[in-house]
ZAMARGU-4260 file (C-alpha; in steps of 0.2 Angstrom, whole numbers, plus 5000, padded with zeros to 4 digits):
<rodrens>
0) 5000/5000/5000 | 5006/5019/4997 | 4999/5036/4998 | 4988/5035/5012 | 4987/5050/5024
5) 4985/5046/5042 | 4981/5055/5058 | 4985/5049/5075 | 4969/5042/5078 | 4966/5031/5061
10) 4967/5013/5060 | 4972/5006/5044 | 4967/4989/5038 | 4980/4977/5030 | 4982/4959/5026
15) 4990/4948/5038 | 5008/4943/5037 | 5024/4951/5034 | 5021/4970/5031 | 5032/4984/5027
20) 5026/5000/5032 | 5035/5017/5028 | 5030/5033/5036 | 5035/5050/5030 | 5030/5068/5034
25) 5036/5081/5019 | 5052/5085/5013 | 5060/5089/5030 | 5056/5073/5040 | 5066/5057/5035
30) 5055/5043/5031 | 5056/5027/5041 | 5052/5010/5037 | 5048/4996/5047 | 5044/4977/5043
35) 5034/4968/5055 | 5023/4952/5056 | 5004/4956/5056 | 5001/4938/5061 | 4983/4938/5068
40) 4968/4944/5058 | 4956/4955/5067 | 4971/4961/5079 | 4974/4979/5082 | 4993/4983/5081
45) 5000/4998/5088 | 5017/5003/5078 | 5026/5019/5085 | 5037/5030/5073 | 5049/5045/5079
50) 5053/5054/5063 | 5071/5063/5062 | 5071/5080/5054 | 5083/5083/5038 | 5088/5100/5040
55) 5076/5104/5055 | 5067/5118/5046 | 5054/5119/5061 | 5067/5123/5074 | 5076/5135/5064
60) 5061/5146/5062 | 5053/5140/5045 | 5035/5135/5042 | 5030/5127/5027 | 5013/5127/5016
65) 5005/5131/5000 | 4991/5144/4995 | 4988/5134/4978 | 4977/5119/4986 | 4960/5117/4979
70) 4946/5110/4989 | 4933/5108/4975 | 4941/5111/4959 | 4927/5107/4949 | 4929/5088/4944
75) 4919/5083/4960 | 4925/5065/4957 | 4926/5062/4976 | 4919/5073/4990 | 4932/5077/5004
80) 4929/5084/5023 | 4938/5097/5031 | 4945/5084/5043 | 4951/5074/5027 | 4960/5090/5020
85) 4968/5092/5037 | 4975/5075/5039 | 4981/5075/5020 | 4990/5093/5023 | 4997/5089/5039
90) 5003/5071/5034 | 5012/5081/5019 | 5022/5092/5031 | 5012/5108/5028 | 5010/5120/5043
95) 4997/5129/5034 | 4986/5127/5018 | 4976/5142/5010 | 4963/5135/5000 | 4957/5140/4983
100) 4939/5138/4979 | 4927/5130/4978 | 4924/5132/4997 | 4916/5118/5007 | 4898/5120/5011
105) 4896/5133/4997 | 4877/5136/4993 | 4872/5126/5008 | 4881/5135/5023 | 4882/5154/5028
110) 4896/5164/5026 | 4900/5162/5045 | 4897/5144/5045 | 4910/5141/5032 | 4923/5152/5043
115) 4918/5142/5058 | 4921/5126/5049 | 4939/5129/5047 | 4941/5139/5063 | 4945/5124/5074
120) 4961/5121/5064 | 4967/5138/5068 | 4978/5133/5082 | 4981/5115/5076 | 4997/5107/5068
125) 4992/5112/5051 | 4982/5129/5049 | 4969/5129/5037 | 4962/5145/5029 | 4949/5150/5016
130) 4959/5157/5002 | 4954/5159/4983 | 4962/5159/4966 | 4956/5176/4960 | 4958/5186/4948
135) 4954/5171/4937 | 4950/5176/4919 | 4957/5176/4902 | 4974/5185/4909 | 4977/5171/4920
140) 4976/5165/4938 | 4981/5172/4955 | 4981/5164/4973 | 4980/5173/4988 | 4983/5173/5008
145) 4969/5184/5015 | 4954/5185/5026 | 4939/5187/5014 | 4940/5177/4999 | 4923/5182/4991
150) 4927/5201/4990 | 4939/5197/4976 | 4934/5202/4959 | 4939/5192/4943 | 4932/5201/4929
155) 4945/5213/4920 | 4955/5224/4922 | 4967/5212/4932 | 4973/5226/4944 | 4956/5227/4952
160) 4955/5211/4958 | 4974/5211/4965 | 4971/5229/4973 | 4956/5221/4982 | 4968/5208/4990
165) 4978/5221/4996 | 4963/5231/5004 | 4962/5217/5017 | 4981/5216/5019 | 4984/5200/5009
170) 4997/5195/4998 | 4993/5188/4979 | 5005/5181/4966 | 5003/5172/4949 | 5003/5153/4949
175) 5008/5142/4935 | 5014/5156/4926 | 5022/5147/4912 | 5007/5135/4908 | 4998/5138/4893
180) 4979/5134/4891 | 4966/5131/4883 | 4976/5131/4868 | 4972/5135/4850 | 4958/5123/4848
185) 4949/5110/4859 | 4938/5096/4850 | 4939/5105/4833 | 4933/5121/4839 | 4944/5136/4842
190) 4945/5142/4860 | 4940/5157/4868 | 4956/5167/4876 | 4969/5154/4868 | 4986/5154/4878
195) 4980/5165/4891 | 4988/5161/4907 | 5000/5175/4912 | 5008/5175/4895 | 4998/5190/4889
200) 4997/5199/4905 | 5015/5199/4910 | 5022/5215/4903 | 5006/5224/4909 | 5007/5217/4926
205) 5026/5220/4927 | 5024/5239/4922 | 5009/5242/4935 | 5021/5239/4949 | 5012/5235/4965
210) 5002/5219/4958 | 5015/5206/4960 | 5020/5201/4979 | 5030/5185/4973 | 5032/5174/4958
215) 5027/5156/4958 | 5039/5149/4946 | 5041/5133/4952 | 5023/5127/4946 | 5025/5111/4936
220) 5044/5106/4930 | 5055/5112/4943 | 5069/5115/4930 | 5064/5121/4913 | 5071/5135/4902
225) 5057/5148/4905 | 5056/5144/4925 | 5068/5158/4930 | 5067/5171/4916 | 5052/5180/4920
230) 5057/5181/4937 | 5074/5188/4933 | 5065/5203/4922 | 5055/5208/4938 | 5071/5208/4948
235) 5080/5218/4935 | 5065/5230/4936 | 5068/5234/4954 | 5056/5220/4962 | 5062/5213/4977
240) 5050/5197/4978 | 5051/5179/4983 | 5051/5164/4971 | 5040/5152/4976 | 5032/5134/4972
245) 5014/5129/4970 | 5005/5112/4970 | 4989/5116/4962 | 4983/5101/4970 | 4963/5096/4969
250) 4954/5087/4984 | 4939/5083/4972 | 4950/5074/4960 | 4955/5054/4962 | 4970/5056/4952
255) 4980/5072/4953 | 4995/5065/4943 | 5010/5073/4949 | 5003/5085/4960 | 5003/5080/4979
260) 5003/5088/4996 | 5021/5090/5002 | 5027/5087/4983 | 5027/5106/4980 | 5029/5116/4996
265) 5036/5133/5002 | 5045/5137/5018 | 5044/5153/5025 | 5054/5161/5039 | 5044/5170/5051
270) 5057/5180/5061 | 5052/5171/5077 | 5033/5177/5075 | 5019/5164/5077 | 5011/5157/5061
275) 4996/5166/5055 | 4990/5174/5040 | 4998/5190/5044 | 5015/5183/5049 | 5015/5174/5032
280) 5011/5189/5022 | 5025/5198/5030 | 5037/5184/5028 | 5031/5185/5009 | 5033/5203/5008
285) 5050/5202/5016 | 5055/5189/5004 | 5060/5176/5017 | 5056/5160/5006 | 5062/5144/4999
290) 5052/5134/4988 | 5056/5116/4984 | 5048/5100/4975 | 5061/5089/4986 | 5078/5096/4990
295) 5080/5108/5005 | 5091/5122/5006 | 5097/5136/5017 | 5106/5150/5011 | 5115/5164/5020
300) 5128/5178/5015 | 5137/5182/5033 | 5122/5183/5044 | 5109/5188/5031 | 5096/5177/5023
305) 5082/5179/5009 | 5075/5195/5009 | 5089/5204/5017 | 5098/5219/5012 | 5118/5221/5012
310) 5127/5237/5008 | 5138/5234/4991 | 5153/5241/5000 | 5166/5228/4992 | 5170/5219/5008
315) 5173/5201/5009 | 5158/5190/5014 | 5155/5172/5015 | 5140/5163/5006 | 5135/5148/5015
320) 5124/5136/5006 | 5117/5119/5016 | 5108/5107/5005 | 5101/5091/5008 | 5092/5077/4997
325) 5092/5061/5006 | 5076/5055/5000 | 5061/5058/4987 | 5047/5065/4997 | 5035/5061/4982
330) 5039/5041/4985 | 5046/5041/5002 | 5061/5032/4995 | 5079/5036/4998 | 5082/5031/4979
335) 5076/5039/4963 | 5061/5035/4954 | 5068/5021/4944 | 5076/5014/4960 | 5093/5014/4951
340) 5102/5026/4961 | 5102/5034/4979 | 5095/5051/4981 | 5108/5064/4979 | 5112/5083/4976
345) 5118/5084/4957 | 5120/5102/4957 | 5121/5118/4968 | 5121/5134/4958 | 5124/5152/4966
350) 5117/5164/4955 | 5121/5182/4954 | 5110/5195/4944 | 5102/5179/4935 | 5118/5171/4931
355) 5127/5156/4938 | 5144/5163/4945 | 5148/5146/4953 | 5142/5129/4952 | 5145/5114/4963
360) 5141/5096/4958 | 5143/5085/4975 | 5134/5070/4971 | 5131/5066/4989 | 5115/5066/5000
365) 5120/5082/5009 | 5132/5096/5005 | 5138/5112/5013 | 5147/5124/5003 | 5155/5141/5007
370) 5160/5153/4994 | 5169/5172/4996 | 5161/5187/4987 | 5166/5205/4986 | 5150/5214/4980
375) 5151/5233/4976 | 5138/5234/4963 | 5121/5243/4968 | 5107/5233/4966 | 5114/5216/4963
380) 5106/5200/4970 | 5111/5183/4974 | 5099/5166/4975 | 5103/5148/4975 | 5096/5134/4966
385) 5098/5115/4971 | 5095/5101/4960 | 5092/5083/4963 | 5095/5068/4952 | 5078/5066/4945
390) 5079/5075/4928 | 5067/5091/4928 | 5057/5087/4944 | 5068/5090/4959 | 5074/5107/4963
395) 5074/5120/4978 | 5076/5139/4976 | 5082/5150/4990 | 5075/5168/4987 | 5087/5183/4984
400) 5097/5193/4996 | 5099/5211/4989 | 5114/5223/4989 | 5109/5241/4989 | 5118/5258/4994
405) 5099/5264/4998 | 5086/5251/5002 | 5073/5251/4989 | 5055/5247/4990 | 5049/5229/4988
410) 5041/5235/4971 | 5045/5248/4958 | 5034/5263/4955 | 5019/5263/4943 | 5023/5265/4926
415) 5016/5281/4920 | 5012/5284/4901 | 5011/5302/4894 | 4993/5303/4888 | 4987/5316/4874
420) 4969/5318/4875 | 4954/5328/4869 | 4937/5329/4874 | 4923/5333/4860 | 4906/5330/4858
425) 4902/5313/4850 | 4887/5318/4840 | 4893/5335/4833 | 4912/5333/4833 | 4914/5350/4843
430) 4927/5352/4855 | 4921/5353/4874 | 4932/5360/4887 | 4930/5352/4905 | 4941/5342/4917
435) 4951/5325/4917 | 4953/5315/4932 | 4964/5300/4936 | 4954/5288/4946 | 4962/5273/4952
440) 4951/5259/4962 | 4938/5270/4964 | 4948/5285/4972 | 4951/5301/4962 | 4969/5305/4963
445) 4971/5320/4953 | 4959/5331/4942 | 4966/5343/4929 | 4957/5356/4918 | 4958/5353/4898
450) 4962/5370/4888 | 4948/5378/4877 | 4948/5365/4864 | 4947/5351/4876 | 4965/5346/4874
455) 4976/5340/4889 | 4994/5331/4891 | 4997/5321/4907 | 5008/5309/4915 | 4996/5295/4921
460) 4997/5278/4929 | 4996/5263/4918 | 4982/5255/4930 | 4971/5272/4930 | 4955/5276/4923
465) 4954/5294/4915 | 4937/5301/4918 | 4933/5316/4906 | 4919/5328/4912 | 4912/5342/4903
470) 4902/5357/4911 | 4885/5348/4909 | 4891/5333/4919 | 4893/5321/4904 | 4908/5309/4906
475) 4918/5296/4895 | 4931/5285/4903 | 4946/5277/4895 | 4959/5265/4902 | 4975/5255/4895
480) 4963/5240/4889 | 4954/5251/4878 | 4969/5255/4869 | 4971/5244/4854 | 4990/5243/4852
485) 4991/5238/4870 | 4978/5225/4868 | 4984/5218/4852 | 5002/5217/4858 | 4997/5208/4874
490) 4985/5196/4865 | 5000/5189/4852 | 5013/5189/4865 | 5013/5170/4869 | 5016/5168/4850
495) 5028/5182/4847 | 5038/5179/4863 | 5037/5160/4865 | 5050/5159/4876 | 5059/5173/4887
500) 5045/5186/4891 | 5057/5199/4899 | 5060/5207/4881 | 5041/5208/4879 | 5041/5222/4894
505) 5053/5233/4885 | 5044/5232/4869 | 5027/5235/4877 | 5034/5248/4888 | 5039/5258/4871
510) 5021/5255/4864 | 5013/5263/4879 | 5025/5277/4883 | 5014/5288/4874 | 4996/5286/4870
515) 4983/5296/4861 | 4966/5295/4867 | 4950/5302/4862 | 4935/5306/4874 | 4920/5308/4864
520) 4906/5313/4877 | 4891/5304/4876 | 4897/5290/4865 | 4887/5273/4865 | 4889/5257/4856
525) 4876/5250/4846 | 4878/5233/4853 | 4871/5239/4870 | 4866/5257/4874 | 4853/5267/4884
530) 4840/5272/4871 | 4830/5285/4883 | 4830/5290/4901 | 4813/5285/4911 | 4805/5295/4923
535) 4797/5279/4932 | 4796/5260/4927 | 4795/5257/4909 | 4781/5246/4904 | 4784/5238/4887
540) 4769/5232/4874 | 4764/5230/4858 | 4781/5225/4851 | 4784/5223/4832 | 4799/5221/4822
545) 4798/5232/4806 | 4815/5228/4798 | 4828/5216/4801 | 4844/5207/4792 | 4841/5191/4785
550) 4847/5177/4797 | 4863/5170/4795 | 4865/5156/4782 | 4862/5138/4788 | 4856/5143/4805
555) 4842/5130/4810 | 4839/5135/4828 | 4830/5148/4836 | 4842/5163/4841 | 4843/5177/4853
560) 4841/5194/4845 | 4838/5208/4858 | 4836/5211/4876 | 4827/5226/4883 | 4829/5233/4902
565) 4820/5248/4910 | 4834/5249/4922 | 4854/5249/4922 | 4855/5248/4940 | 4842/5244/4954
570) 4838/5245/4973 | 4832/5231/4983 | 4813/5229/4981 | 4815/5238/4963 | 4803/5231/4949
575) 4813/5228/4934 | 4803/5227/4917 | 4812/5217/4904 | 4811/5208/4887 | 4820/5196/4877
580) 4817/5195/4858 | 4820/5177/4849 | 4819/5173/4830 | 4815/5157/4821 | 4821/5156/4803
585) 4807/5145/4799 | 4793/5137/4808 | 4789/5139/4828 | 4801/5137/4841 | 4805/5119/4847
590) 4817/5124/4859 | 4814/5132/4877 | 4815/5150/4877 | 4820/5155/4894 | 4824/5170/4905
595) 4832/5166/4922 | 4836/5180/4935 | 4851/5174/4947 | 4859/5183/4960 | 4873/5185/4972
600) 4868/5179/4990 | 4883/5187/5001 | 4875/5178/5016 | 4877/5160/5006 | 4892/5165/4995
605) 4901/5154/4983 | 4913/5157/4968 | 4913/5144/4954 | 4895/5151/4950 | 4893/5167/4958
610) 4876/5172/4951 | 4869/5154/4956 | 4855/5157/4966 | 4840/5159/4954 | 4825/5171/4960
615) 4815/5169/4944 | 4811/5157/4931 | 4802/5163/4914 | 4805/5147/4905 | 4798/5134/4894
620) 4792/5131/4877 | 4775/5142/4880 | 4772/5158/4887 | 4781/5169/4875 | 4772/5181/4862
625) 4774/5179/4843 | 4778/5196/4836 | 4775/5189/4818 | 4789/5187/4804 | 4796/5173/4815
630) 4801/5185/4830 | 4796/5180/4847 | 4796/5189/4864 | 4797/5183/4882 | 4791/5198/4893
635) 4790/5200/4910 | 4795/5208/4926 | 4804/5203/4942 | 4806/5211/4959 | 4824/5214/4966
640) 4826/5203/4981 | 4830/5210/4997 | 4845/5198/4999 | 4854/5201/4982 | 4869/5213/4984
645) 4883/5217/4971 | 4895/5202/4973 | 4911/5215/4974 | 4911/5234/4976 | 4914/5235/4958
650) 4904/5221/4950 | 4886/5216/4949 | 4872/5209/4960 | 4862/5201/4947 | 4863/5190/4930
655) 4848/5191/4918 | 4852/5175/4909 | 4844/5171/4893 | 4846/5155/4883 | 4839/5144/4870
660) 4838/5126/4876 | 4837/5111/4864 | 4838/5092/4869 | 4857/5092/4870 | 4856/5107/4882
665) 4860/5126/4879 | 4861/5131/4861 | 4863/5149/4863 | 4864/5161/4879 | 4865/5180/4883
670) 4869/5188/4899 | 4865/5206/4907 | 4874/5209/4923 | 4864/5222/4934 | 4871/5230/4950
675) 4862/5236/4965 | 4863/5253/4969 | 4854/5270/4967 | 4840/5267/4954 | 4844/5272/4936
680) 4829/5271/4926 | 4835/5269/4908 | 4829/5260/4894 | 4844/5248/4890 | 4844/5240/4872
685) 4857/5226/4869 | 4857/5217/4851 | 4868/5203/4845 | 4880/5203/4829 | 4892/5192/4823
690) 4909/5189/4833 | 4905/5198/4848 | 4902/5199/4862 | 4908/5183/4867 | 4919/5183/4883
695) 4924/5173/4899 | 4912/5181/4911 | 4908/5199/4918 | 4916/5207/4903 | 4906/5215/4891
700) 4898/5230/4882 | 4888/5243/4888 | 4882/5249/4906 | 4876/5231/4911 | 4891/5220/4902
705) 4881/5212/4889 | 4890/5196/4884 | 4887/5178/4879 | 4897/5163/4882 | 4893/5153/4867
710) 4907/5161/4856 | 4907/5150/4841 | 4889/5156/4837 | 4886/5165/4822 | 4874/5180/4819
715) 4867/5192/4807 | 4870/5211/4813 | 4855/5213/4823 | 4861/5231/4827 | 4852/5235/4810
720) 4836/5230/4814 | 4821/5242/4818 | 4809/5238/4833 | 4792/5247/4836 | 4784/5246/4854
725) 4774/5256/4866 | 4784/5261/4882 | 4771/5267/4895 | 4758/5269/4882 | 4770/5280/4870
730) 4776/5274/4853 | 4794/5273/4852 | 4807/5266/4838 | 4822/5256/4842 | 4836/5256/4829
735) 4853/5252/4837 | 4864/5258/4823 | 4853/5274/4821 | 4851/5279/4838 | 4870/5278/4841
740) 4876/5286/4826 | 4891/5298/4829 | 4903/5310/4819 | 4918/5304/4811 | 4929/5309/4826
745) 4921/5297/4837 | 4921/5283/4825 | 4937/5276/4829 | 4938/5283/4846 | 4935/5268/4857
750) 4941/5251/4856 | 4929/5238/4860 | 4933/5224/4849 | 4944/5214/4861 | 4932/5201/4858
755) 4938/5201/4840 | 4955/5195/4847 | 4949/5184/4861 | 4937/5175/4850 | 4949/5170/4838
760) 4940/5178/4824 | 4955/5182/4813 | 4955/5174/4797 | 4968/5161/4802 | 4955/5155/4813
765) 4936/5157/4813 | 4936/5171/4800 | 4921/5182/4807 | 4923/5199/4798 | 4912/5207/4811
770) 4923/5223/4812 | 4914/5238/4811 | 4920/5250/4796 | 4930/5265/4801 | 4927/5281/4791
775) 4940/5292/4786 | 4946/5301/4803 | 4950/5321/4804 | 4968/5324/4806 | 4976/5322/4824
780) 4975/5339/4834 | 4990/5349/4838 | 4997/5347/4856 | 5013/5357/4853 | 5006/5372/4864
785) 4997/5360/4877 | 5007/5360/4893 | 5012/5343/4900 | 5006/5339/4918 | 5013/5328/4930
790) 5003/5330/4946 | 5012/5324/4962 | 5008/5312/4974 | 4994/5319/4986 | 4984/5304/4986
795) 4983/5297/5005 | 4989/5278/5006 | 4977/5263/5011 | 4981/5259/5029 | 4974/5241/5034
800) 4974/5233/5050 | 4977/5214/5049 | 4979/5206/5066 | 4974/5206/5081 | 4955/5206/5075
805) 4941/5215/5083 | 4936/5210/5100 | 4950/5197/5101 | 4955/5190/5118 | 4972/5193/5123
810) 4985/5190/5137 | 4994/5204/5146 | 5011/5206/5140 | 5019/5206/5123 | 5007/5208/5109
815) 5010/5209/5090 | 5001/5222/5079 | 5000/5217/5061 | 4996/5232/5047 | 4998/5235/5030
820) 5002/5252/5021 | 4996/5251/5003 | 5002/5265/4993 | 4997/5256/4976 | 5014/5259/4968
825) 5014/5279/4969 | 5028/5285/4980 | 5027/5270/4992 | 5025/5265/5010 | 5034/5274/5022
830) 5031/5273/5042 | 5017/5270/5054 | 5011/5276/5071 | 5003/5264/5083 | 4988/5273/5093
835) 4982/5263/5108 | 4967/5270/5116 | 4969/5285/5104 | 4986/5289/5110 | 5002/5287/5099
840) 5014/5274/5110 | 5026/5270/5094 | 5029/5283/5082 | 5037/5283/5063 | 5042/5265/5063
845) 5044/5254/5049 | 5043/5238/5061 | 5029/5226/5058 | 5022/5219/5068 | 5024/5234/5081
850) 5027/5223/5097 | 5022/5232/5113 | 5017/5227/5131 | 4999/5228/5136 | 4990/5229/5153
855) 4974/5221/5157 | 4958/5229/5152 | 4948/5235/5137 | 4957/5243/5124 | 4958/5250/5105
860) 4970/5251/5092 | 4974/5260/5076 | 4986/5264/5064 | 4992/5279/5056 | 5002/5277/5040
865) 5012/5288/5030 | 5018/5287/5011 | 5035/5292/5005 | 5027/5308/4998 | 5022/5313/5015
870) 5004/5309/5014 | 4996/5299/5028 | 4980/5291/5033 | 4971/5282/5048 | 4966/5264/5048
875) 4949/5259/5056 | 4948/5258/5075 | 4948/5240/5083 | 4944/5234/5100 | 4952/5220/5111
880) 4951/5215/5128 | 4967/5210/5139 | 4966/5197/5152 | 4980/5197/5166 | 4989/5180/5163
885) 5008/5183/5162 | 5021/5170/5156 | 5033/5162/5171 | 5050/5165/5170 | 5061/5154/5157
890) 5072/5139/5164 | 5085/5133/5153 | 5089/5114/5154 | 5101/5099/5148 | 5112/5106/5137
895) 5123/5096/5127 | 5135/5097/5112 | 5130/5086/5097 | 5146/5088/5088 | 5159/5102/5084
900) 5147/5113/5076 | 5131/5109/5086 | 5125/5112/5103 | 5108/5108/5110 | 5097/5113/5125
905) 5079/5114/5131 | 5069/5127/5141 | 5052/5126/5150 | 5040/5135/5140 | 5022/5141/5138
910) 5013/5137/5123 | 5009/5150/5111 | 5020/5163/5120 | 5035/5171/5110 | 5052/5169/5115
915) 5070/5174/5109 | 5086/5165/5110 | 5102/5174/5109 | 5119/5171/5112 | 5136/5179/5116
920) 5155/5176/5117 | 5158/5192/5130 | 5142/5195/5139 | 5141/5212/5130 | 5136/5209/5112
925) 5122/5198/5110 | 5116/5190/5094 | 5098/5183/5092 | 5099/5165/5087 | 5080/5162/5086
930) 5063/5170/5088 | 5050/5156/5093 | 5032/5155/5096 | 5032/5137/5103 | 5018/5124/5103
935) 5026/5113/5117 | 5029/5116/5135 | 5047/5108/5133 | 5055/5118/5120 | 5072/5111/5110
940) 5083/5123/5103 | 5099/5117/5091 | 5112/5130/5087 | 5119/5123/5071 | 5133/5136/5071
945) 5141/5133/5088 | 5159/5132/5082 | 5166/5144/5095 | 5176/5136/5110 | 5162/5142/5121
950) 5146/5152/5120 | 5134/5159/5132 | 5115/5158/5129 | 5100/5168/5135 | 5081/5165/5132
955) 5068/5178/5138 | 5049/5180/5135 | 5046/5192/5119 | 5046/5201/5109
</rodrens>
């Protein structure tokens, strides 16, 4: 038998007779094998194992785990319980796991019940948390360590979702970034968003600056030509982020292939802080990481470890690399996969600025190597790779140590293109003077006026929305994904840069260094537009089609032609009136013509199908109205439920899902997404046309993101049809192309045909010639006399409290306060001030956590955060209560020397209390050996560097 995860209470049934049992626990515990005679049937035997550590990472302050573990990925081949997940993760050597969706109890448990399900593991051997693999869309997949997984946006732009992770103090990083899927075609059909996973978005993400907290480059093969190239590019741009691994393990799969818990693992050094989401986030932000698929490595330069910064003063320093690969944690064998050779280290690489400067080939199970360096170059970095003798599968990476004259931020500033823009009336072409605002993540960072001709020039962050407004309050918004040259470059990047993605960043930065944007106010797209404003609810009657294009050649099924709504935003308990229009080329419909209203219920959240709670069915083969000429309408109204709410602050609450269902399932579909908020009474018209709007969820055209999933369906251009009806008893004509006609200036102003790229409609693929013709454009305006503006950073940072939580019970004595200052890539976070009960007790510190001693009683805490530009902001205020328990004095016991370089002793401890272990050779200068939050009452300390003739040790409570 093999591969069974056991807890201490499990009983395993095996055949009688001579039995060999091997027990292991992740990469750092050496497997142990016993052979025993289980002679008597029905007898219960107890066999004890004591596993010895390989490098004893736990004692040295490292905690291991993974944030890319799916509880329910979607296969549902087997249903696991939370206890099953805990057993597997703990048996794999994990100290933590952050679960990607879907979460246990989705749709049946409340939000609080789901949190409570995992709360019992908070103080266990392996902590389990609810995480998420969001944003997850056509640009790729991120995973997160955070507190609320359901608040993360997946819809484009990508930066919104990542920013929402940072808004709660979490960290986020791309996973399997070198993997490409779904590929150009599947089953003979060309795919939507081919070759998506991060390949496209990498240049934009890299230039945005604040979006990447780490790089999970060890996702599939541990050794491949492109594993490190993108990471090296990020480091060369000024990023100081760790290199990680991720398993992508799925608990609902019977067979995960090579993906197993404990086979891909990250270890994080917590600087003596107890393991929690906050301390993990801090360790990632500090770069305290090693990633492995088997071998283990510890890397220091003098006393510095991964994430540390040293001065490039040219002094002589010693690189120390301790590596071990005694066994294969995938098989618990001390030999390679084939069983033909003992596990051993085939290669140790010391890398400087992405180049191997020293290679050792020890071909032994363990190796400790030393190397002398004299670094005098500013912004240099060193990292280490250890390779095991298993081809491409076995490697460990120690994240970089940096050399800097002045310590830099961990992420570079956001890239700022020069925007040349002009405002004009989309109906007449007349220039309009007004203001332009830079809006990022819902916050206005600056506003500047245009000149009298509506022109402006300004440097703006690449992730900003630029919102133009005239004196009448009319607005128009542009951003980087509406700039076709940028989108086109990113879409084709996997093919134009099939290997190293680094050069793509430089090429992309040249494309977007200067951007010309037009702001045609009141411009609307015929595919989905507001026909008229309404004073009240809009009752639709007497619908008839007076003209329409011929149906697409060869189409036999009933198709979706047009959707009508009387509101583009609604409040709870509002009534929404709607109509869905269908067409059958010949005969009457034989399929179901369906309208379903689905909503996001924040009390019963789920992620895989966000709009999964249906609150109205208007379905079936009857109940619709014939409009004549082969057209049919399903007309109705729906009351917005009291429970429905926007699934994130920037996405919708409801999905009007329209479908045609035949005997084999859905033939066609269309979606409109409606947000809750102040009621907007507007008649929304959305018409189908060839090639668009096909998309991967929550991205579409018009104010309600009109889109469809069935991207291979062909259509006539129903934007050219004319519909007559009565609206509140008054006749109205709807003709999308006529209603939205604009001047030549506006004709090429807005790039909305990203669906052309994503739907693979190019001639080489589906050859759908749906692109709208563009008329001859007027000459570009002259910007030579327009001043260039570069507004300074006057925007306050976002200051987030992480731990302790509101109303947490704490013990008197040392308390850690974790926080996060997010400046979103502008001037950068600077210092923090801790306020206890409204009084500043620690000021202008960069320490995180801030550690102070707290007296018993009820207290509040708050952080005032500053950025490099001098802006500041206050966090929320949290309350907590402190009881009077104090840890007893520390007593050290049983010192013993293990060998010439190792000394070990114990001390009596209180579980959960923080301790500092220091040593000295003169009683004057004390060096911290270990900071720990022990889980046992008799803690063991091993000093692996005790080479001195004698050392003095001390242990004290704190910090």
